[in-house]
C-alpha positions as CSV (number, residue, x, y, z in Angstrom):
1,X,-21.5,2.5,-0.1
2,X,-24.9,4.2,0.2
3,X,-25.4,4.4,-3.6
4,X,-24.3,0.9,-4.0
5,X,-26.8,-0.3,-1.5
6,X,-29.6,1.5,-3.4
7,X,-28.5,0.0,-6.7
8,X,-28.4,-3.5,-5.1
9,X,-31.9,-2.9,-3.9
10,X,-33.0,-2.0,-7.4
11,X,-31.5,-5.3,-8.8
12,X,-33.5,-7.4,-6.3
13,X,-36.8,-5.6,-6.6
14,X,-38.7,-7.8,-9.0
15,X,-39.1,-10.8,-6.8
16,X,-38.3,-9.3,-3.4
17,X,-41.1,-6.7,-3.5
18,X,-43.7,-9.3,-4.1
19,X,-42.3,-11.8,-1.6
20,X,-42.0,-9.6,1.4
21,X,-44.7,-7.0,0.6
22,X,-44.4,-3.5,-0.7
23,X,-44.2,-1.8,2.7
24,X,-41.4,-4.1,3.8
25,X,-39.6,-3.6,0.5
26,X,-39.7,0.2,0.9
27,X,-38.6,0.0,4.5
28,X,-35.7,-2.2,3.5
29,X,-34.5,0.3,0.9
30,X,-34.6,3.2,3.3
31,X,-33.2,1.3,6.3
32,X,-29.9,2.7,7.5
33,X,-29.9,5.5,4.9
34,X,-28.9,8.9,6.2
35,X,-31.8,11.4,6.3
36,X,-35.5,11.0,6.6
37,X,-37.7,9.4,3.9
38,X,-41.5,9.6,3.8
39,X,-43.4,7.6,1.2
40,X,-47.1,7.2,0.2
41,X,-48.0,4.7,-2.5
42,X,-51.5,3.6,-3.5
43,X,-53.4,2.4,-6.4
44,X,-55.8,5.0,-7.8
45,X,-58.9,5.1,-5.6
46,X,-57.4,2.7,-3.0
47,X,-56.0,3.1,0.5
48,X,-52.2,3.3,0.6
49,X,-50.1,0.1,0.4
50,X,-47.2,2.1,1.8
51,X,-47.5,4.9,4.4
52,X,-43.9,5.3,5.7
53,X,-43.7,8.3,7.9
54,X,-46.6,9.6,5.8
55,X,-48.0,11.9,8.5
56,X,-44.6,13.6,9.3
57,X,-44.6,17.3,8.1
58,X,-41.7,17.9,5.8
59,X,-40.4,21.0,4.0
60,X,-42.7,21.2,0.9
61,X,-40.1,22.9,-1.3
62,X,-41.7,23.4,-4.7
63,X,-44.4,20.7,-4.3
64,X,-46.3,23.6,-2.6
65,X,-46.8,25.1,-6.1
66,X,-49.4,22.4,-6.7
67,X,-51.7,24.3,-4.3
68,X,-51.2,27.6,-6.1
69,X,-52.2,25.8,-9.3
70,X,-55.2,24.4,-7.4
71,X,-56.3,27.9,-6.1
72,X,-55.9,29.4,-9.6
73,X,-58.2,26.8,-11.1
74,X,-60.7,27.4,-8.3
75,X,-60.6,31.1,-9.2
76,X,-61.1,30.2,-12.9
77,X,-64.3,28.3,-11.9
78,X,-65.5,31.2,-9.7
79,X,-64.8,33.7,-12.5
80,X,-62.4,35.8,-10.4
81,X,-59.4,35.0,-12.6
82,X,-59.0,34.4,-16.4
83,X,-56.4,32.3,-18.1
84,X,-55.7,35.1,-20.6
85,X,-55.5,37.8,-17.9
86,X,-52.0,39.3,-17.9
87,X,-49.8,40.2,-15.0
88,X,-46.9,42.6,-15.3
89,X,-43.7,40.8,-14.3
90,X,-41.9,42.3,-11.3
91,X,-39.5,41.1,-8.6
92,X,-40.4,43.0,-5.5
93,X,-43.0,41.5,-3.1
94,X,-44.5,42.4,0.3
95,X,-43.7,40.1,3.1
96,X,-46.6,38.4,4.8
97,X,-45.4,39.9,8.1
98,X,-44.5,43.5,8.9
99,X,-43.9,46.3,6.4
100,X,-40.8,44.8,4.6
101,X,-40.5,43.7,1.1
102,X,-38.1,41.3,-0.7
103,X,-36.9,40.2,-4.1
104,X,-36.2,36.7,-5.3
105,X,-32.6,35.6,-5.9
106,X,-32.5,34.8,-9.6
107,X,-29.5,32.4,-9.0
108,X,-31.7,30.3,-6.7
109,X,-34.5,30.1,-9.3
110,X,-34.8,27.4,-12.0
111,X,-36.3,29.5,-14.9
112,X,-34.3,32.5,-16.0
113,X,-36.4,33.6,-19.0
114,X,-39.2,35.1,-16.9
115,X,-36.7,37.5,-15.3
116,X,-36.1,38.9,-18.8
117,X,-39.8,39.8,-18.9
118,X,-39.7,42.2,-16.0
119,X,-41.9,45.2,-16.8
120,X,-43.9,43.3,-19.4
121,X,-47.2,41.5,-19.2
122,X,-47.4,37.7,-19.2
123,X,-50.6,35.7,-19.2
124,X,-51.7,33.7,-16.2
125,X,-51.8,30.6,-18.4
126,X,-48.1,31.0,-19.1
127,X,-47.2,31.8,-15.5
128,X,-48.9,28.6,-14.3
129,X,-47.2,26.5,-16.9
130,X,-43.7,27.7,-16.0
131,X,-44.5,27.5,-12.3
132,X,-45.2,23.8,-12.6
133,X,-43.1,22.6,-15.5
134,X,-40.0,24.7,-14.8
135,X,-40.7,25.3,-11.1
136,X,-40.3,29.1,-11.5
137,X,-40.2,30.8,-8.2
138,X,-40.9,34.2,-9.8
139,X,-44.0,32.9,-11.5
140,X,-45.1,31.4,-8.2
141,X,-44.9,34.6,-6.3
142,X,-46.6,36.6,-9.0
143,X,-49.5,34.1,-8.8
144,X,-49.6,34.0,-5.0
145,X,-49.7,37.8,-5.0
146,X,-52.6,37.8,-7.5
147,X,-54.5,35.1,-5.6
148,X,-53.7,35.9,-2.0
149,X,-52.1,33.7,0.6
150,X,-55.3,33.6,2.7
151,X,-57.4,32.6,-0.4
152,X,-55.0,29.8,-1.2
153,X,-55.2,28.5,2.4
154,X,-59.0,28.7,2.1
155,X,-59.0,26.5,-1.0
156,X,-56.8,23.9,0.7
157,X,-59.1,23.9,3.8
158,X,-62.3,23.8,1.7
159,X,-61.1,20.7,-0.2
160,X,-60.3,19.0,3.1
161,X,-56.6,18.5,2.2
162,X,-55.2,17.5,5.6
163,X,-51.4,17.5,6.0
164,X,-50.9,20.6,3.7
165,X,-49.7,23.9,5.2
166,X,-49.5,26.7,2.8
167,X,-47.7,29.4,4.7
168,X,-46.1,32.0,2.5
169,X,-44.5,33.1,-0.7
170,X,-41.2,31.7,-1.9
171,X,-38.2,33.3,-0.1
172,X,-40.3,35.4,2.3
173,X,-37.6,35.0,4.9
174,X,-39.3,37.5,7.4
175,X,-42.3,35.2,7.5
176,X,-40.0,32.1,7.7
177,X,-38.3,33.6,10.8
178,X,-41.7,33.8,12.5
179,X,-42.3,30.1,11.8
180,X,-44.6,30.6,8.8
181,X,-43.5,27.9,6.4
182,X,-44.7,25.6,3.7
183,X,-45.1,22.0,4.9
184,X,-46.6,18.9,3.5
185,X,-47.0,15.3,4.5
186,X,-46.8,12.3,2.1
187,X,-50.4,11.4,3.0
188,X,-51.5,15.0,2.4
189,X,-50.0,15.1,-1.1
190,X,-51.2,11.6,-1.8
191,X,-54.7,12.6,-0.9
192,X,-54.6,15.6,-3.2
193,X,-53.3,13.5,-6.1
194,X,-56.0,10.8,-5.4
195,X,-58.7,13.6,-5.7
196,X,-57.0,15.1,-8.7
197,X,-56.8,11.7,-10.4
198,X,-60.6,11.0,-10.0
199,X,-61.5,14.5,-11.1
200,X,-62.5,15.8,-7.7
201,X,-60.2,18.9,-7.5
202,X,-62.5,21.7,-8.5
203,X,-64.1,19.5,-11.2
204,X,-63.3,16.9,-13.8
205,X,-62.3,19.5,-16.5
206,X,-60.1,21.4,-14.1
207,X,-58.5,18.3,-12.8
208,X,-57.7,17.1,-16.3
209,X,-56.2,20.5,-17.2
210,X,-54.0,20.5,-14.1
211,X,-52.8,16.9,-14.8
212,X,-52.1,18.0,-18.4
213,X,-49.8,20.7,-17.1
214,X,-48.1,18.3,-14.7
215,X,-47.4,15.8,-17.5
216,X,-45.0,18.5,-19.0
217,X,-42.7,18.4,-15.9
218,X,-39.1,19.1,-17.0
219,X,-37.4,18.0,-13.8
220,X,-37.5,14.2,-13.8
221,X,-34.7,12.9,-11.6
222,X,-36.6,11.2,-8.8
223,X,-39.7,9.1,-9.7
224,X,-39.3,8.7,-13.5
225,X,-35.8,7.1,-13.5
226,X,-37.4,4.1,-11.8
227,X,-39.9,3.6,-14.6
228,X,-39.8,2.4,-18.3
229,X,-38.9,5.4,-20.5
230,X,-42.3,5.7,-22.1
231,X,-44.2,5.8,-18.9
232,X,-46.4,8.9,-18.5
233,X,-45.9,10.7,-15.1
234,X,-47.9,13.7,-14.0
235,X,-45.8,15.1,-11.2
236,X,-44.3,18.0,-9.3
237,X,-40.8,17.9,-7.8
238,X,-39.3,20.1,-5.1
239,X,-35.9,20.7,-3.7
240,X,-33.9,22.8,-1.2
241,X,-30.7,22.0,0.6
242,X,-31.0,18.5,2.0
243,X,-34.5,18.1,0.6
244,X,-35.6,16.1,-2.5
245,X,-39.4,15.6,-3.1
246,X,-41.6,14.3,-5.9
247,X,-45.3,13.6,-6.0
248,X,-46.9,11.8,-9.0
249,X,-49.7,10.1,-10.7
250,X,-48.1,7.3,-12.7
251,X,-50.0,5.9,-15.7
252,X,-49.5,2.2,-16.4
253,X,-49.7,0.8,-20.0
254,X,-53.0,-1.0,-19.2
255,X,-54.7,2.2,-18.3
256,X,-54.6,1.9,-14.6
257,X,-53.0,4.6,-12.4
258,X,-51.1,4.7,-9.1
259,X,-50.1,7.5,-6.8
260,X,-46.6,7.8,-5.4
261,X,-45.3,10.5,-3.1
262,X,-41.6,10.5,-2.1
263,X,-40.4,13.1,0.4
264,X,-37.0,13.4,2.0
265,X,-35.1,15.8,4.3
266,X,-31.9,15.9,6.2
267,X,-30.0,14.4,3.3
268,X,-26.2,14.8,3.8
269,X,-25.6,13.5,0.3
270,X,-28.4,14.5,-2.0
271,X,-27.1,12.4,-4.9
272,X,-27.2,9.3,-2.7
273,X,-30.6,10.3,-1.4
274,X,-31.9,10.5,-5.0
275,X,-30.7,7.0,-5.7
276,X,-32.7,5.7,-2.8
277,X,-35.8,7.5,-4.1
278,X,-35.2,6.1,-7.6
279,X,-35.0,2.6,-6.0
280,X,-38.3,3.1,-4.2
281,X,-40.0,4.3,-7.4
282,X,-38.7,1.2,-9.2
283,X,-40.0,-1.1,-6.5
284,X,-43.4,0.5,-6.5
285,X,-43.7,0.3,-10.3
286,X,-42.7,-3.4,-10.4
287,X,-45.1,-4.3,-7.7
288,X,-48.1,-2.5,-9.2
289,X,-47.2,-3.5,-12.8
290,X,-47.2,-7.1,-11.8
291,X,-50.4,-6.8,-9.7
292,X,-52.4,-4.9,-12.3
293,X,-51.1,-6.2,-15.7
294,X,-53.8,-8.8,-16.0
295,X,-56.6,-6.2,-15.7
């Protein structure tokens, strides 16, 4: 019944989104659906047309990896990190709290090949690529260890990225037990992507490079299914139990862009939740495509 409602919503999107307004269309798609949905949608450089629960902190899951990427490019600019610097791969990390250490569970990761490189050096460039495009938890923790949690938080604060809480490494459960967690809001991620899209994260060259990495995303089950197959999407997904997130810059055929952030939590049926998120993506695309196609 839930997936059928979402599919029905998709079928009606073309005229309905324009007739009732984008905010109302998105609210209608999510109404009565189990779980919590937060959505930010805006044309590039514009205030949001949709800001549904967009200030509600939600488990970031792997969208938090965008801010590790951000901090790495800040370090490139400062000269404290080089793309061709190598890091010896290992799977033992110090907790942010107390004297304990922990290892990642490979079964919970999404990129096995890096575990085969334990004991060998891998370039920072490659670690950042697999962190974003394959959502490697191991690559993430290696980069967080190299950059430092406090330094990453400092970059987020310096850039004025409200709604973003970078708490800890992936699977640092001792820190998690003390309430130190990675949280984002839809508005916070939307603001980051707006800045990235206009070249204001670190600088124009760095922003373009980060977008280039995001264009290679290999997990494409949330925002892209609502779009024509040839649509370019620079995005980062994230998921844990009951959570499905995606944050994207979407490139329209006429050269205009829009920002779409979809967050969800408390999903009792993740497949059904994904269908709702697909329907939202399709609604936003049709609305903006119609609005901007004459430009």
